[in-house]
C-alpha positions as CSV (number, residue, x, y, z in Angstrom):
1,M,105.4,94.7,126.6
2,N,109.0,95.7,125.9
3,G,111.0,98.3,127.7
4,S,110.5,101.0,125.1
5,K,106.7,100.7,125.2
6,S,106.8,100.7,129.0
7,V,108.7,104.0,129.1
8,K,106.4,105.6,126.5
9,L,103.3,104.5,128.6
10,L,104.8,105.9,131.8
11,L,105.6,109.2,130.0
12,L,102.1,109.5,128.7
13,M,100.6,108.9,132.2
14,A,103.1,111.4,133.7
15,V,102.2,114.1,131.2
16,I,98.4,113.6,131.7
17,A,98.9,113.7,135.5
18,I,101.0,116.9,135.3
19,V,98.4,118.6,133.1
20,N,95.6,117.8,135.5
21,I,97.6,118.8,138.6
22,V,98.5,122.1,137.1
23,L,94.9,122.7,136.1
24,V,93.4,122.3,139.5
25,S,96.3,123.3,141.9
26,P,95.4,126.4,143.9
27,G,98.9,127.7,143.7
28,L,99.0,127.4,139.9
29,L,95.9,127.9,137.7
30,G,93.6,127.0,140.5
31,F,90.6,126.1,138.3
32,Q,87.8,124.3,140.1
33,I,84.4,122.7,139.3
34,G,81.4,124.4,140.9
35,G,83.1,127.8,141.2
36,D,81.9,131.1,140.0
37,S,83.0,130.5,136.4
38,A,81.0,128.1,134.3
39,F,83.9,128.3,131.8
40,Q,86.4,126.9,134.3
41,S,84.1,124.0,135.2
42,A,83.5,123.2,131.5
43,L,87.3,123.4,130.8
44,I,88.2,121.1,133.7
45,I,85.6,118.5,132.6
46,T,86.8,118.8,129.0
47,V,90.4,118.3,130.0
48,W,89.4,115.2,132.1
49,V,87.5,113.7,129.3
50,V,90.4,114.3,126.8
51,S,92.9,113.0,129.3
52,A,90.9,109.7,129.8
53,L,90.6,109.3,126.0
54,A,94.3,109.9,125.5
55,L,95.2,107.4,128.2
56,F,92.9,104.7,126.8
57,Y,94.0,105.2,123.2
58,G,97.7,105.4,124.2
59,S,97.4,102.3,126.2
60,Y,95.7,100.5,123.4
61,V,98.4,101.5,120.8
62,L,101.2,100.6,123.1
63,L,99.8,97.4,124.6
64,F,97.5,95.8,122.1
65,K,97.8,97.3,118.6
66,P,100.1,95.1,116.5
67,P,103.1,97.0,115.0
68,A,103.2,97.7,111.3
69,A,105.1,95.2,109.3
70,K,108.7,96.4,108.5
71,A,109.5,96.8,104.9
72,I,111.5,93.8,103.6
73,Q,114.2,95.9,102.1
74,T,115.0,97.4,105.5
75,I,115.5,94.1,107.2
76,Q,119.2,93.5,107.9
77,T,119.9,92.0,111.3
78,R,118.8,88.8,113.0
79,E,116.7,90.9,115.4
80,D,115.0,92.5,112.3
81,Y,114.0,89.1,111.0
82,I,112.6,88.1,114.4
83,D,110.6,91.4,114.7
84,A,109.2,90.9,111.1
85,L,108.1,87.3,111.9
86,H,106.4,88.4,115.1
87,H,104.1,90.5,113.0
88,Y,102.4,87.2,111.9
89,R,102.7,85.2,115.1
90,N,99.0,85.7,116.0
91,V,97.7,84.6,112.5
92,K,96.0,81.3,113.2
93,V,96.9,79.6,110.0
94,L,100.5,80.7,110.3
95,K,101.2,80.1,114.0
96,N,103.0,76.8,113.6
97,D,105.1,78.0,110.7
98,I,106.1,81.3,112.4
99,A,106.9,79.4,115.6
100,L,109.2,77.1,113.6
101,A,110.8,80.0,111.7
102,L,111.6,81.7,115.1
103,D,112.9,78.4,116.5
104,Q,115.1,78.1,113.4
105,L,116.6,81.6,113.9
106,E,117.5,80.6,117.5
107,R,119.0,77.3,116.4
108,I,121.1,78.7,113.5
109,E,122.7,81.1,115.9
110,K,123.6,78.3,118.3
111,K,124.9,76.1,115.5
112,R,127.1,78.9,114.2
113,N,128.5,79.5,117.7
114,A,129.2,75.8,118.1
115,L,131.0,75.6,114.8
116,L,133.1,78.7,115.7
117,N,134.0,77.1,119.0
118,V,135.1,73.8,117.4
119,L,137.0,75.6,114.6
120,G,138.8,77.7,117.2
121,Q,139.9,74.6,119.0
122,R,141.2,72.9,115.8
123,F,142.7,75.7,113.8
124,E,144.2,79.1,114.0
125,Q,142.1,81.9,112.4
126,T,145.0,82.6,110.1
127,E,145.1,79.1,108.7
128,L,143.7,78.4,105.2
129,S,141.5,75.6,106.4
130,Y,139.9,77.8,109.0
131,K,139.1,80.4,106.3
132,K,137.7,77.8,104.0
133,F,135.3,76.5,106.7
134,M,134.3,80.0,107.6
135,A,133.6,81.0,104.0
136,V,131.3,78.0,103.6
137,I,129.5,78.6,107.0
138,D,129.0,82.3,106.0
139,E,127.6,81.3,102.6
140,V,125.2,78.7,104.1
141,E,124.0,81.2,106.7
142,K,123.3,83.6,103.8
143,L,121.1,80.9,102.2
144,F,119.3,80.4,105.5
145,Y,118.4,84.1,105.8
146,L,117.4,84.3,102.2
147,N,114.9,81.6,102.9
148,I,113.5,83.6,105.9
149,R,113.4,86.6,103.6
150,G,111.5,84.5,101.1
151,I,108.9,83.6,103.7
152,L,108.4,87.3,104.6
153,N,108.1,88.2,100.9
154,K,105.4,85.6,100.4
155,L,103.5,86.6,103.6
156,G,103.8,90.3,102.8
157,V,101.6,89.9,99.7
158,F,98.5,89.5,101.8
159,A,97.2,91.2,104.9
160,A,97.2,89.2,108.1
161,S,93.4,89.5,108.1
162,D,93.3,87.7,104.7
163,F,95.0,84.6,106.2
164,N,92.7,84.8,109.2
165,R,89.7,84.7,107.0
166,M,91.0,81.7,105.2
167,A,91.7,79.9,108.5
168,D,88.2,80.7,109.8
169,Q,86.6,78.9,106.8
170,P,85.2,75.4,107.9
171,E,87.3,72.6,106.4
172,T,84.2,71.0,105.0
173,S,82.9,74.2,103.3
174,Q,83.5,74.9,99.7
175,P,84.1,78.4,98.3
176,S,80.9,79.8,96.8
177,S,82.4,81.1,93.5
178,K,85.2,80.4,91.1
179,V,86.9,83.6,92.2
180,A,86.7,82.5,95.8
181,Q,88.1,79.1,94.8
182,K,91.0,80.7,93.0
183,K,91.7,82.9,95.9
184,T,91.8,80.0,98.3
185,A,94.0,78.1,96.0
186,L,96.4,81.0,95.8
187,Y,96.6,81.3,99.6
188,Q,97.4,77.6,99.8
189,E,100.1,78.0,97.2
190,Y,101.7,80.8,99.2
191,L,101.5,78.7,102.3
192,A,103.2,75.8,100.4
193,Y,106.1,78.2,99.6
194,V,106.4,79.0,103.2
195,T,106.6,75.3,104.1
196,G,109.2,74.8,101.4
197,Y,111.4,77.5,102.8
198,L,111.2,76.1,106.3
199,E,112.1,72.6,105.0
200,A,115.0,74.0,103.1
201,N,116.3,75.6,106.3
202,E,115.9,72.4,108.2
203,E,118.1,70.8,105.5
204,I,120.7,73.5,106.0
205,M,120.8,73.0,109.7
206,L,121.1,69.2,109.3
207,K,124.1,69.8,107.0
208,L,125.6,72.1,109.6
209,D,125.2,69.4,112.2
210,K,127.0,66.9,109.9
211,L,129.7,69.5,109.3
212,L,130.2,70.0,113.0
213,L,130.6,66.2,113.5
214,E,133.1,65.9,110.6
215,I,135.2,68.8,112.0
216,S,135.2,67.2,115.4
217,L,136.5,63.9,113.8
218,L,139.3,65.6,112.0
219,G,141.8,64.3,114.5
220,S,141.1,60.7,113.4
221,T,140.3,61.3,109.7
222,D,143.0,63.0,107.6
223,Y,141.8,65.2,104.7
224,R,144.5,66.9,102.8
225,D,141.9,69.4,101.5
226,V,138.9,70.3,103.6
227,E,136.9,70.8,100.4
228,E,137.1,67.0,99.9
229,M,135.2,66.3,103.1
230,P,131.8,64.7,102.3
231,C,129.7,67.3,104.1
232,M,131.7,70.1,102.6
233,K,130.9,68.7,99.1
234,E,127.2,68.4,100.0
235,I,127.1,72.0,101.2
236,D,129.0,73.2,98.2
237,M,126.4,71.5,96.0
238,L,123.6,73.0,97.9
239,I,125.1,76.5,97.5
240,K,125.6,76.0,93.8
241,Q,122.1,74.7,93.3
242,T,120.5,77.6,95.2
243,K,122.5,80.1,93.2
244,L,121.4,78.5,90.0
245,Y,117.8,78.5,91.2
246,K,118.0,82.2,92.1
247,Q,119.2,83.2,88.7
């Protein structure tokens, strides 16, 4: 449970406690069960029941109910992507893919920081070479997050319960109708897209690793133009291919 939910749960408990204290405190309302007024007794019991229900429901919502999936168009930051992926982390058939996607988000951040560190050691930020490297790194990072967005777009077509039902089907069983067969095939196709996006991101990070190595070797290898570096050419080709594919 995150800090925000903890605060909300504590506030709920505090409000319920205050209402009940005010209700039965002699110096305040002073209601009591078993007194002369049957209305007071009924009111106290009603408030207790409502308080218990409110506490149980509030605890369920804050502790166990999964958050609603965030609209794709509102996702902007790295944290937004992480939160959106967490919505599917308990879907059995997606667990491994979601775990990999979250791991990729952590690794891409570390690789970017490593590249910035090496570039800062080799170049001044005002140098043209530094700007060329940064432009390519930023562009590749955009491709990476486009792939994560692609995963979320594909998963957002179905409810998490749909994927769970598919996962609960025995591997040896056959769908009972043509419609069921088509539906299962469609799920599998969407899962294949998810796998494809994850593989594309693995390729991106592999190229960033190669770029990091090439930058670290610049002292012993002289390139008049950084764009002529082998890995820079590979990354440039990847960017162009992706843009062509997206059109």
